[in-house]
N, C-alpha and C positions, 0 to 999 in steps of 0.2 A: 120348451118343457123343462129346461134347466134353470130358468130364471128364479132367483132366490134373493141374493143380496146385491146383485149387479144387474142394472144400475141401481145405486143407492138413491132413493126418492124421498124417504121420510126418516127422520131421527126423532125419537121420543126419549126424554130424560125424566125419570121418576124420582121423586123425593118422598119416601115412604116412612112414616113414623109409627112405631109400635110401642104400645104400653106393655110393661112386663107384669103379667098376672101371677106368675110363679117363678121362683129363682131359676136361673139359666146356668147350665154348665156346658161349655164347649171344650171337650177333653183335649189334653195336651199329649195323649198317647200312653200315659202310664196305666199299668194294669196291677200295680201294687196296692199297698194299704192306703196311700193318699193319692187321690186323683185330682190334679190341679186344673185350673182354667188355663186355656191357651193364652199366653201373654208374652209381651216383649217388655221387660222391666216392669213398669207399673201401668202399661197400656194393655187392656184386654182386647183380644182379637176374635171377631166372628168372621171366619173366612168366607169368601165368595162361594166356595164349594158347599158350605153348610146351607146357605140361602138357596142355592141352585137345587140341591137335593130335596129340600123341603117343598119348594114350589113345584118341581117336576113330579114328585110323588103325588101331590094333590091334583095336578093337571092330568096325570095318567088315570087316576081314579075317576075323574070327571069324564074324560074321553071314553073310557071303557063302559061308562053308564049311558052313553048316548045311544038312542035307538035308531033304527033304520030310517025313520021319518024325520030325523033331526037335520042339522045343517051340513053334515058330512056326507059325501057321496059314497058309493059302494066301495071304490078303491081305497079311499081314506079310512073308511070303517074297517076294511080288511087289514090295512096297515096297523091300525090301532089295536085290533084284536090279536095280531101276530107279534106285536111289540114285546120284547123281552130284554131284561138286563142281566148280563153275565159278568164273569170276572174279566173278560177281554173287552167289555163294553156293550153297546146296544146291538141286538141282532133281531132278526125276524124269523119266526117259525114258518117254514114252508112245507105244505103238504102236496101230495101228488095232483090233486085237483087244480091247485094254483099253477103248478108246473105245466099241466096240460093246456091251460088257458094261454100261458106265455108261448108255448110251442105253436099254437094257432096263429098268434101275431107274427112270430118269426117266419112261419111258412106262408105268410101273406093272407091268411084267413081272418075272419072277423071274430073278435072276442067281446062278449058283453062286459066282462070284468075290466079288460084293458082297452076299452073302446076309444080312449083318447090317444092311443098309441098305434103306430103302424110299423111296418118292417124297416122303413127308412129312418124313423126316429130312434128305434131300438139300435140300429146300426150306428147312428151318430153318438148315442149314449155309450155304446160299447167302445167306440174309438176314443171318446173323451176320457173315459175311465180305464183306458188301456186294456180292454178285452181283446187280445190279439187273435183269438181263435173263433171269430164270429162265424166263419163258414161252418164250423162244427155245430154252432148254435142253430144255424139254418137247417142243418140235417137232423137236428134233435138227437145227436148221438153222444153228446158230452153232458152227462148229468150234472157234473160239478159246475160247469159254466152256466148251465140252465138255472141252477139254484142261485148262483151268484148274481146273474143279471136280473132274476126275478126279485131277489132280496134288495138289489139296488133300486129297482123301480118302487118297491114298497117304501124304502128309506126316503126316496125323493117325494113321496106322497103322504108321508106320515106327519100330521099336524103337531104331534108331540116333539118329534125330532126337528121340525122346522123352527120350533121355539127354542129348544135346548141343545140341539145338535146331536149328531151320532158319528159313526165312523166314516160317513160319506160326506155330510154337509155340516157347515158351521151353524150354530143356533143364532136366532135373531135377538135373543135376550142375553144381556151380559150383566152380571151382578158384581158389585164392588165389595171389597172387604169393609166391614164395620169395625171402627176403633172406638173403644170406650176408655177415655183418658182419666187419669187420677183425679179424684175429687168428684167424679160424676157417677160413681157406682159404689156399692157396699158389698164386701165379700163376707160370706159366712161358710162355716164348715158343718156339714151334717153327716151323721153315720149312715151306712147302708149295709145290707147283707146280701150275699149271693144265694140264688135259688137253684137247686138242681132241677133242670127242666124235665128230666126223665121221671123223677119221683115226686116233684112238686114240693119237696121239703127243703128246709134251710141247710145249706152246706156248713159243715163244721169248720171252724178256724177260717171263716171267709168274711170277717168284718172288715169294712173299708170306710174311708172318709172321703167325701166328695166336696170340692170347693165350688160354690155357686155364687152368682152375682145377681143383685137387684139394683134398680135405679128408678127414682121417682121422676126423672127427666125422660125416661123411655129410651129407646134405641132407634137409630136411623139407618135406613137402607137406601142406597142409590142404585138405580137400574138404568141401563142404556139399552134401548130397543131400536134396532135397525130394520127399516122396511116393514114395520108392523102396521100395515095399511088397513084402512077400514074395509070391512066386509069380507076379508079373507078368512078361510077356515081356521087357520091358526090364530088369527086376531080374535075371532069370536071365542075360541077356546081359552085364550089368555084372559079375555074379559070375564068369562065364567069363573076362572081361577081367582081373579081379584075379588069378584063378587062373593065367592065362597069364603075367602079370607076375611072380608068385612063381616060376614054373618057368623062365621064359626071360629075365627082366629087362626093362628098358625102355631105349630109346635116345632121347636128346634133343639138340637143338642142331645145330651145323654139323659138317661133315666126318664124319658117321656112317659113310660108306662106307669111310673109312680107319681106323676103329676108335675115333674119339672119341665121347664122350657115352654110354658104356655104364654103366648103373646096375643094381644088384641090390637087391631089396626085402628089408629087414630085418624078418622076421616077428615076432621077439621084441619089437621096440620099435614095432610098428605096431598100432593098435587103432582102434575106432570106438565112439562113443556114439550110441545109438539112443533117440529120444524119441518116444513115442506121445502125440499131443496131445489127450487127453481134456480137458485144461485148458490153455489157451493160455499161462497164467502159467508153465508149465514151461519155456518157451523162455527165460525170464529167467535160469535157471540149469540148463542142460541137463546139466551135469556132476554135479549133485545128483540130478536126477530121471531122467536117462537111464540106460539099461542099457549097461554097458561090455562090449564084446565084442572078443576077439582078431580079427585079420583073417581067420583061417581060420573062426572061429565066425560072423563076419559073412557070409562067403561062403555058409556052410550056411544061415544065417538067410534070406538072399535067395532061396534055392532052395526053402525049406520050403513 
């Protein structure tokens, strides 16, 4: 029940090209009059966290729109609906009904929701994740631990978290930083004004200037996916995410609400290498041993 990234059976490496439809600003953290693009000398940086946030936000919207007759089972659907993002990271909202179902499993009774679990499996999970008061769980007397073990089970079954990670498990998808080197982009400065959200009016003395970048060459994103194997729930969810990006594009960076940061995916110049690890030495040269797939073929492969 804990199998996720071990053993490692598949590695997929994505080379994704985006065309820039509107100027992009990846903020360097300033909140003053001039808001610069994140850079190291003359190299502009789009950090992996920016890509991850944009992809995860879209994946979450898609997952929450899936109906009960989709490819997610009842437990995965519950995990998705309970999924929340807070200041301390990802967490899952637990209500009394979910707790009652977990108590059934811990007491050795059958639960429709947690039907793939039994008392022994829960015990193994509790030991692995250092839940030292499992006997209190069995008695159902420790609400705090009941909530923690239930949240843990949801975290292990959440397809969003399997892709991007949470406080319990590492994600299968890793994004690399994108570097735009000198000569391959153009910078421009445009003015902006701050709006008071309460009144909807322009704030006085709130003029600022934002530095944004464009490029006729587009920008490239490299993705490494571990164990994103065909026909898994999270694989299908990621395929739907890629399909949505092909159809709708992707928005990154600051000032998206006023039209900045719009990207479109170039399907002709985007592709994946898929390596099946019968032999770990294949990782030494995935471009020799891997199967090269167009991005549309990769989407189909994930769903197969």
